[in-house]
N, C-alpha and C positions, 0 to 999 in steps of 0.2 A: 094552593100549590100542593101537588101530590108527588111523593117520592116514587119514581119509576125505575131508577137504576141503582143497584146496590154498589157497594164500594169496590168490589172486584171488577164488575163490568166497566165501571168508569176507569179504573186503573188499567184494565186490559186494553181498552181502546187507545189510551195515550201511550202505553208501552209498545203497542203494536205499531203506532205511527212512528215512534222513535226507532224501533227495531227495523222496520222496512226501509226507512231512510238510511240507517247505518249499513244495512245489508246491501242496498243498491250502491251507495258511495264506495264502500270497501271493496265490492266486487269490481266496480268500474276502475278504481284506482290500483287494484292489485294488492290490496292489504288483506292477504288471505288468512292470516291468523285471526284478525278481527272478524273477517267474513265468516269463518267457521264457528268461532265462539258465539257470534250473534245468531247464526243459524240454529245452533243447539238451544240457545235461550228462547228463540222464537218458537221452536218446536215444542219445548216444554210449556210455553205460554199457550199455544194453540191446543195442545192435548188437555191442559187444565181447563181451557174454555169449553171443550167438548164435554168433559166430565161435569163441569158446573152447569152445562146445558141440560143435564139429566137431574141433578140434585139441587140446583140453585133457585134463586128467586123466580117467580112466575114469568117475568119479562126476560129472564135469561134463558129460559127453557128452549131447547131446539125445536120442540113441538110448536112453539109460538111463531116460528119462522115459515111454516108451511101453510099456504092459503090457496084457495081455488083461483083459476084464471079470472073468473068473474069478479072476485074480491080485489084482485090485483088491478084489473082494468078500472074498476070503480074508484080505487084509491088514486089512480093516475088522473082520472077525470074530475073527481070531486074532492073538495077539502073537507075530510071527515076527521073527527077526533079519534085518537088512537092511544092506547096505553102501551108505551114502548115503541117498537117499530111498526109502522103501518104496513099493509101487505106489499106495497111496492118497495118500500125500504127493506123488507125482509128478503125479497129476491136479491137485492144488491148484497146483503150480508151473506147469503148462501153462495153467491158468485165469488165474493171475496174469500170466503173460507176455502172454496174449491181451488182457486188460483194460488192461494198461499200454501196450501198443502202440496199442490203439484210442485211449486217452487222449492219447498223444503225437502220433499222426498226425492225429487230429481237431483238435488244437490248432494244428497247422501250417496247417490249412485253414479255421480259424475267423475270424470277423470280427464286430465290433460295429456295422458299417456307419457308424461315425462317425470314430473316431480310431485304433483298434487292429485290426490284422489279422495273421494268420500269414503266413509267407513264401511259402506255396504258393497263397495265395488268387488271385493273379494268373494262375495257370496252370490253374485249374479253373472250371467253370461255376458260376453262382449257386446252382443246385440242389444241387450238391455242397457249397457253402459252408453252405447252410441245413442239410443233413444233418450236416455236421461240427459245426455249432453245437449241434444237438440231441444228438449223440453225446457231445460234450465236456461238456455240462451233465448228462446223465443217466448216463453211464458211470461217473462218479466215485462215484455211490451204490453201484453194483455193486462197484466196487473196494473201497470202505469195508466193504461187507458181507463180501467175501472176506477182507479183513484181520481182521475180527472173528472169522470162522470159523477163521482161521489161529491167532489168539491163543488161542481156545478149545481148539484141538487141542494147542497147546503146553502149556497148563495141564493138559489131560487126561493127556498123556503124562508130565508132571512128577509128577502124583499117582501114576502107575504106576511111577515111579522112573527114567524116562528124561529126562536133562538135555539137551534138544535145543539150548537156548540156549548152554550151556557148550560143546557140541560145535562150534557155529558160531563160537565165540570161539577155542577152542584148535585146532580141526581134528581132534581125536582122539575116538574113540568106543570104548566097551567092549562095544558090542552088534553090531559089524560081523560079517557072515556070512563075509567073506573079506578079504584084503588087496588093495586096488585099486591100479592103476598111477597114480602121482602124477607130475605135471609142474609145474615151477616156474611161478608166476603172474607172473613179471617181464615176460614178453613181452606178456601180456594187459594189464598196467598201462600199458606203453609204448604199446600200440595204443589204449587208452582215451584217453591223453593226446593222441595224434595226432588221433584222431577228434573229441575235444572241442575241440581247438584249431581244427581245420578248420571245425567247425560254428559256433563263435563268430566266426571270421573271415568266414565266408560269410553268416551270418544275424544274429549276435548282437553286432556291434560297437556299434550304437547303444544297446541296453539295458545292455550291459556298461559302456560309458563313462558312462552316466547313473548307474549304481550306484557306480562308482569316484569320481564327482564329488560324491556325497552327503556332506554335512558338510564 
């Protein structure tokens, strides 16, 4: 068994799962205070992930997600050992990152023209606000589709004997092609806390206070 995922990457994955679920449900139910607070927390989480993708463990590096079309096709056709994400899985991660950032940044510039608006609405033109509204409404469907494909891939690999979920819980894999360089995720968690606190202080005080006063 080889350790392929550091503590932050494992925590990031499960926090992201929870965060997206809460973001979707709160938006669908109209729980806007929770929706905004969750959005700011997810933005802090994603920015931390990008920074960790530069300084973190070798399997966390963003550079490890980019592969040639030949390598991607080969990964789809052949069952090859990989350390971290294989080339096909890396494409899915890049798609996820893109869709999540579109969802988060469009939310910052969205407005219902009545009571609720994102913190960046005042800094952009109305045309940008309209575009952000459309993206925020439509992009979630693409994100849900990507999640569905991701779940299908996990089940497919599980049938083939690869326990991807277990690997993201324990951090260890028996299918690694080599032993990657690992770094402690403590710094990343501290950075996430700093960024989340800063965003909540800057933009999220009102919805956070409203949530804390509930009940």
